[in-house]
C-alpha atoms as an extended CHARMM CRD file, in Angstrom:
* protein
*
       156  EXT
         1         1  MET       CA            -23.9920000000        9.2980000000       10.8770000000  PROA      1               0.0000000000
         2         2  LYS       CA            -20.8240000000        8.7160000000        8.8960000000  PROA      2               0.0000000000
         3         3  ILE       CA            -19.1210000000       11.1970000000        6.5520000000  PROA      3               0.0000000000
         4         4  LYS       CA            -16.9490000000       10.0690000000        3.6480000000  PROA      4               0.0000000000
         5         5  THR       CA            -14.9180000000       12.1020000000        1.1950000000  PROA      5               0.0000000000
         6         6  VAL       CA            -16.0480000000       11.4690000000       -2.3760000000  PROA      6               0.0000000000
         7         7  ASP       CA            -13.5430000000        9.3780000000       -4.3290000000  PROA      7               0.0000000000
         8         8  ARG       CA            -13.6790000000        7.3080000000       -7.5110000000  PROA      8               0.0000000000
         9         9  ALA       CA            -15.5300000000        4.5060000000       -5.7530000000  PROA      9               0.0000000000
        10        10  THR       CA            -18.2710000000        6.8370000000       -4.4740000000  PROA      10              0.0000000000
        11        11  ALA       CA            -18.4350000000        9.4690000000       -7.2300000000  PROA      11              0.0000000000
        12        12  HSD       CA            -21.4600000000        7.7740000000       -8.8030000000  PROA      12              0.0000000000
        13        13  ILE       CA            -23.3460000000        7.9930000000       -5.4860000000  PROA      13              0.0000000000
        14        14  TYR       CA            -22.5510000000       11.7000000000       -5.2720000000  PROA      14              0.0000000000
        15        15  ASP       CA            -23.7010000000       12.1680000000       -8.8890000000  PROA      15              0.0000000000
        16        16  ASN       CA            -26.9630000000       10.3170000000       -8.2120000000  PROA      16              0.0000000000
        17        17  LEU       CA            -27.7610000000       12.5000000000       -5.2020000000  PROA      17              0.0000000000
        18        18  CYS       CA            -26.8430000000       15.6050000000       -7.2250000000  PROA      18              0.0000000000
        19        19  GLN       CA            -29.6530000000       14.8050000000       -9.6170000000  PROA      19              0.0000000000
        20        20  ALA       CA            -32.2230000000       14.9170000000       -6.8170000000  PROA      20              0.0000000000
        21        21  TYR       CA            -30.6710000000       18.1500000000       -5.5290000000  PROA      21              0.0000000000
        22        22  GLU       CA            -30.6870000000       19.8220000000       -8.9490000000  PROA      22              0.0000000000
        23        23  ALA       CA            -34.2720000000       18.6990000000       -9.5910000000  PROA      23              0.0000000000
        24        24  GLU       CA            -35.4180000000       20.1030000000       -6.2440000000  PROA      24              0.0000000000
        25        25  PHE       CA            -33.9370000000       23.5190000000       -7.0230000000  PROA      25              0.0000000000
        26        26  SER       CA            -34.8940000000       23.5820000000      -10.7250000000  PROA      26              0.0000000000
        27        27  PRO       CA            -37.9320000000       25.8480000000      -10.1920000000  PROA      27              0.0000000000
        28        28  LEU       CA            -35.5300000000       28.4840000000       -8.8050000000  PROA      28              0.0000000000
        29        29  THR       CA            -32.5600000000       27.8780000000      -11.1190000000  PROA      29              0.0000000000
        30        30  HSD       CA            -34.7840000000       27.4370000000      -14.1980000000  PROA      30              0.0000000000
        31        31  LYS       CA            -32.8310000000       24.3480000000      -15.1780000000  PROA      31              0.0000000000
        32        32  GLN       CA            -34.3460000000       21.6160000000      -17.2790000000  PROA      32              0.0000000000
        33        33  ALA       CA            -33.1560000000       18.0570000000      -17.6090000000  PROA      33              0.0000000000
        34        34  ASP       CA            -31.3580000000       17.1620000000      -20.8190000000  PROA      34              0.0000000000
        35        35  ALA       CA            -32.5330000000       14.5690000000      -23.3670000000  PROA      35              0.0000000000
        36        36  ASN       CA            -31.3130000000       11.8020000000      -21.0330000000  PROA      36              0.0000000000
        37        37  GLY       CA            -33.2470000000       13.1880000000      -18.0810000000  PROA      37              0.0000000000
        38        38  LEU       CA            -30.1150000000       14.5290000000      -16.3760000000  PROA      38              0.0000000000
        39        39  PHE       CA            -29.4740000000       17.9490000000      -14.9010000000  PROA      39              0.0000000000
        40        40  ALA       CA            -26.1670000000       19.7540000000      -15.4070000000  PROA      40              0.0000000000
        41        41  LYS       CA            -24.1930000000       20.2950000000      -12.1980000000  PROA      41              0.0000000000
        42        42  ASP       CA            -23.1250000000       23.7870000000      -11.1900000000  PROA      42              0.0000000000
        43        43  THR       CA            -20.2070000000       22.6140000000       -9.0620000000  PROA      43              0.0000000000
        44        44  LEU       CA            -17.6700000000       20.0640000000      -10.2440000000  PROA      44              0.0000000000
        45        45  LEU       CA            -15.4840000000       18.2340000000       -7.7410000000  PROA      45              0.0000000000
        46        46  GLU       CA            -12.0970000000       19.3710000000       -8.9670000000  PROA      46              0.0000000000
        47        47  GLY       CA             -9.3000000000       21.6880000000       -7.9530000000  PROA      47              0.0000000000
        48        48  ASN       CA            -10.0250000000       23.1580000000       -4.5360000000  PROA      48              0.0000000000
        49        49  ILE       CA            -13.5680000000       21.7320000000       -4.2940000000  PROA      49              0.0000000000
        50        50  THR       CA            -14.0400000000       18.5190000000       -2.3240000000  PROA      50              0.0000000000
        51        51  GLY       CA            -17.1890000000       16.4360000000       -2.1660000000  PROA      51              0.0000000000
        52        52  TYR       CA            -18.5530000000       14.7020000000        0.9170000000  PROA      52              0.0000000000
        53        53  LEU       CA            -21.2690000000       12.1250000000        1.4150000000  PROA      53              0.0000000000
        54        54  VAL       CA            -23.1600000000       11.5830000000        4.6370000000  PROA      54              0.0000000000
        55        55  TYR       CA            -24.5200000000        8.1410000000        5.4690000000  PROA      55              0.0000000000
        56        56  SER       CA            -27.2160000000        7.0770000000        7.8770000000  PROA      56              0.0000000000
        57        57  ASP       CA            -27.3830000000        3.3640000000        8.6750000000  PROA      57              0.0000000000
        58        58  ASP       CA            -24.9400000000        2.7190000000        5.8010000000  PROA      58              0.0000000000
        59        59  LEU       CA            -27.2520000000        4.3930000000        3.2680000000  PROA      59              0.0000000000
        60        60  PRO       CA            -26.3300000000        7.6020000000        1.4240000000  PROA      60              0.0000000000
        61        61  ALA       CA            -28.3830000000       10.4120000000        2.9230000000  PROA      61              0.0000000000
        62        62  GLY       CA            -26.8230000000       13.6100000000        1.5980000000  PROA      62              0.0000000000
        63        63  LEU       CA            -23.9420000000       15.4460000000       -0.0120000000  PROA      63              0.0000000000
        64        64  ALA       CA            -21.8250000000       18.5460000000        0.3170000000  PROA      64              0.0000000000
        65        65  ALA       CA            -19.3210000000       20.2790000000       -1.9480000000  PROA      65              0.0000000000
        66        66  ILE       CA            -16.8690000000       22.4720000000       -0.0510000000  PROA      66              0.0000000000
        67        67  LYS       CA            -14.4870000000       24.9620000000       -1.6310000000  PROA      67              0.0000000000
        68        68  GLN       CA            -11.2930000000       25.7520000000        0.2790000000  PROA      68              0.0000000000
        69        69  ASP       CA             -8.7190000000       28.3920000000       -0.5220000000  PROA      69              0.0000000000
        70        70  GLU       CA             -5.1460000000       28.5730000000        0.7400000000  PROA      70              0.0000000000
        71        71  HSD       CA             -6.0910000000       30.8100000000        3.6900000000  PROA      71              0.0000000000
        72        72  ALA       CA             -8.4960000000       28.4000000000        5.4550000000  PROA      72              0.0000000000
        73        73  GLU       CA            -11.4610000000       30.1560000000        3.8640000000  PROA      73              0.0000000000
        74        74  PHE       CA            -14.3280000000       27.7830000000        3.1130000000  PROA      74              0.0000000000
        75        75  GLU       CA            -17.5260000000       28.0040000000        1.0990000000  PROA      75              0.0000000000
        76        76  VAL       CA            -20.4280000000       25.5900000000        1.0470000000  PROA      76              0.0000000000
        77        77  CYS       CA            -20.9910000000       25.2900000000       -2.7100000000  PROA      77              0.0000000000
        78        78  GLU       CA            -23.6210000000       22.5450000000       -2.5750000000  PROA      78              0.0000000000
        79        79  PHE       CA            -25.4530000000       20.9010000000        0.3070000000  PROA      79              0.0000000000
        80        80  TYR       CA            -28.2980000000       18.4200000000        0.1060000000  PROA      80              0.0000000000
        81        81  VAL       CA            -29.9890000000       16.0320000000        2.4940000000  PROA      81              0.0000000000
        82        82  VAL       CA            -32.4760000000       13.4600000000        1.1920000000  PROA      82              0.0000000000
        83        83  PRO       CA            -35.9460000000       14.6050000000        2.3310000000  PROA      83              0.0000000000
        84        84  TYR       CA            -36.5120000000       11.4310000000        4.4020000000  PROA      84              0.0000000000
        85        85  TYR       CA            -33.6670000000       12.4500000000        6.7500000000  PROA      85              0.0000000000
        86        86  ARG       CA            -34.4520000000       16.1570000000        7.0910000000  PROA      86              0.0000000000
        87        87  ARG       CA            -36.6610000000       15.8860000000       10.1690000000  PROA      87              0.0000000000
        88        88  HSD       CA            -34.0350000000       13.8020000000       11.9470000000  PROA      88              0.0000000000
        89        89  LYS       CA            -31.5500000000       16.7290000000       12.2840000000  PROA      89              0.0000000000
        90        90  LEU       CA            -29.1150000000       14.9830000000        9.9390000000  PROA      90              0.0000000000
        91        91  GLY       CA            -28.4600000000       18.2030000000        8.0170000000  PROA      91              0.0000000000
        92        92  LEU       CA            -27.5230000000       20.0760000000       11.1880000000  PROA      92              0.0000000000
        93        93  GLN       CA            -25.2600000000       17.2400000000       12.3290000000  PROA      93              0.0000000000
        94        94  PHE       CA            -23.6450000000       16.8940000000        8.8880000000  PROA      94              0.0000000000
        95        95  ALA       CA            -22.9670000000       20.6270000000        8.5160000000  PROA      95              0.0000000000
        96        96  SER       CA            -21.6520000000       20.9770000000       12.0780000000  PROA      96              0.0000000000
        97        97  ALA       CA            -19.3100000000       18.0160000000       11.6000000000  PROA      97              0.0000000000
        98        98  LEU       CA            -17.9200000000       19.5840000000        8.4080000000  PROA      98              0.0000000000
        99        99  PHE       CA            -17.3620000000       22.9060000000       10.2030000000  PROA      99              0.0000000000
       100       100  ASP       CA            -15.5490000000       21.0560000000       13.0070000000  PROA      100             0.0000000000
       101       101  GLN       CA            -13.3420000000       19.1900000000       10.5020000000  PROA      101             0.0000000000
       102       102  MET       CA            -12.3080000000       22.4100000000        8.7720000000  PROA      102             0.0000000000
       103       103  PRO       CA            -11.6910000000       25.2690000000       11.2040000000  PROA      103             0.0000000000
       104       104  GLY       CA            -11.5390000000       28.6860000000        9.5510000000  PROA      104             0.0000000000
       105       105  ASN       CA            -13.7620000000       31.3160000000        8.0020000000  PROA      105             0.0000000000
       106       106  TRP       CA            -16.8940000000       30.0900000000        6.2630000000  PROA      106             0.0000000000
       107       107  GLN       CA            -19.5220000000       31.4560000000        3.9250000000  PROA      107             0.0000000000
       108       108  ILE       CA            -22.7930000000       29.9070000000        2.8260000000  PROA      108             0.0000000000
       109       109  LYS       CA            -25.0360000000       31.3900000000        0.1280000000  PROA      109             0.0000000000
       110       110  GLN       CA            -28.6630000000       30.7760000000       -0.7610000000  PROA      110             0.0000000000
       111       111  ILE       CA            -30.2380000000       31.8260000000       -4.0380000000  PROA      111             0.0000000000
       112       112  GLU       CA            -33.2210000000       34.1310000000       -4.1220000000  PROA      112             0.0000000000
       113       113  GLY       CA            -36.4470000000       32.2630000000       -3.4510000000  PROA      113             0.0000000000
       114       114  ALA       CA            -34.7980000000       29.4110000000       -1.5320000000  PROA      114             0.0000000000
       115       115  ASP       CA            -36.5200000000       30.4480000000        1.6830000000  PROA      115             0.0000000000
       116       116  HSD       CA            -36.4130000000       26.9190000000        3.1140000000  PROA      116             0.0000000000
       117       117  ALA       CA            -32.6370000000       26.8040000000        2.5600000000  PROA      117             0.0000000000
       118       118  THR       CA            -32.1510000000       30.2300000000        4.1390000000  PROA      118             0.0000000000
       119       119  ALA       CA            -34.1900000000       29.2030000000        7.1900000000  PROA      119             0.0000000000
       120       120  PHE       CA            -32.1910000000       25.9670000000        7.4540000000  PROA      120             0.0000000000
       121       121  TRP       CA            -28.8050000000       27.7050000000        7.2500000000  PROA      121             0.0000000000
       122       122  ARG       CA            -29.7960000000       30.4410000000        9.6900000000  PROA      122             0.0000000000
       123       123  ALA       CA            -30.7830000000       27.7730000000       12.2120000000  PROA      123             0.0000000000
       124       124  VAL       CA            -27.6420000000       25.6820000000       11.6310000000  PROA      124             0.0000000000
       125       125  VAL       CA            -25.2060000000       28.6000000000       11.7830000000  PROA      125             0.0000000000
       126       126  ASN       CA            -26.9820000000       30.1710000000       14.7570000000  PROA      126             0.0000000000
       127       127  ASP       CA            -26.7790000000       26.8500000000       16.6030000000  PROA      127             0.0000000000
       128       128  TYR       CA            -23.1420000000       26.2620000000       15.6570000000  PROA      128             0.0000000000
       129       129  THR       CA            -21.9210000000       29.7840000000       16.4970000000  PROA      129             0.0000000000
       130       130  SER       CA            -24.3090000000       30.5570000000       19.3800000000  PROA      130             0.0000000000
       131       131  GLY       CA            -25.5320000000       33.5070000000       17.3170000000  PROA      131             0.0000000000
       132       132  HSD       CA            -22.0890000000       34.8800000000       16.4260000000  PROA      132             0.0000000000
       133       133  TYR       CA            -22.3870000000       35.1780000000       12.6640000000  PROA      133             0.0000000000
       134       134  GLN       CA            -23.0690000000       37.8290000000       10.0430000000  PROA      134             0.0000000000
       135       135  GLU       CA            -25.6640000000       37.8090000000        7.3040000000  PROA      135             0.0000000000
       136       136  ASP       CA            -25.9750000000       39.9950000000        4.2480000000  PROA      136             0.0000000000
       137       137  SER       CA            -27.4880000000       40.0180000000        0.7770000000  PROA      137             0.0000000000
       138       138  TYR       CA            -25.6350000000       40.8470000000       -2.4040000000  PROA      138             0.0000000000
       139       139  ASN       CA            -25.6210000000       40.2580000000       -6.1480000000  PROA      139             0.0000000000
       140       140  ASP       CA            -23.4090000000       37.2450000000       -6.8540000000  PROA      140             0.0000000000
       141       141  PRO       CA            -21.9760000000       37.2230000000      -10.4060000000  PROA      141             0.0000000000
       142       142  TYR       CA            -23.0970000000       33.6030000000      -10.9820000000  PROA      142             0.0000000000
       143       143  TRP       CA            -26.2240000000       33.2110000000       -8.8260000000  PROA      143             0.0000000000
       144       144  GLY       CA            -27.7030000000       36.7130000000       -8.8500000000  PROA      144             0.0000000000
       145       145  ASN       CA            -29.2390000000       37.9210000000       -5.5880000000  PROA      145             0.0000000000
       146       146  VAL       CA            -28.1710000000       35.7190000000       -2.6860000000  PROA      146             0.0000000000
       147       147  THR       CA            -28.3870000000       35.6860000000        1.0870000000  PROA      147             0.0000000000
       148       148  ARG       CA            -25.0520000000       34.9210000000        2.7220000000  PROA      148             0.0000000000
       149       149  GLN       CA            -24.0140000000       33.8430000000        6.2130000000  PROA      149             0.0000000000
       150       150  THR       CA            -20.3750000000       34.2430000000        7.2800000000  PROA      150             0.0000000000
       151       151  PHE       CA            -18.7270000000       33.0070000000       10.4610000000  PROA      151             0.0000000000
       152       152  SER       CA            -15.5890000000       31.5400000000       11.9500000000  PROA      152             0.0000000000
       153       153  ALA       CA            -15.5700000000       27.8320000000       12.7960000000  PROA      153             0.0000000000
       154       154  GLN       CA            -13.5240000000       26.2890000000       15.5660000000  PROA      154             0.0000000000
       155       155  LYS       CA            -13.5780000000       22.6700000000       16.5790000000  PROA      155             0.0000000000
       156       156  HSD       CA            -16.2250000000       22.0980000000       19.2600000000  PROA      156             0.0000000000
């Protein structure tokens, strides 16, 4: 596994993977593709949001968009692993490596109905924190009802 920060040379790879991600969640977000068959992205890589790509055997296998504020507070805005790699624990390894790279307080949200995502994040965060995390549900102004995990990350 190799993680790279998205830059101009890799932005098109990130955008391509975003299309698969947006399509997968479209039944829950009620998004439709535009006339060119493309989905609009919810999170743009600008300002305090950085994109990451994960590679397996030199092939792009997933993405993440991480928001960071000035107080070492982080939010996973987007996270996607190509289905082929999901049973190989790549998502857990990718997320854990990002947490290690960016020590601080984290939050991760899942939209209502994304039960597979909630189960994934519960398992990842439980593994990473040895069960020392909080979870709640609330009405997010953008996403509506979400499940949220919060925890503090320290380099392992």
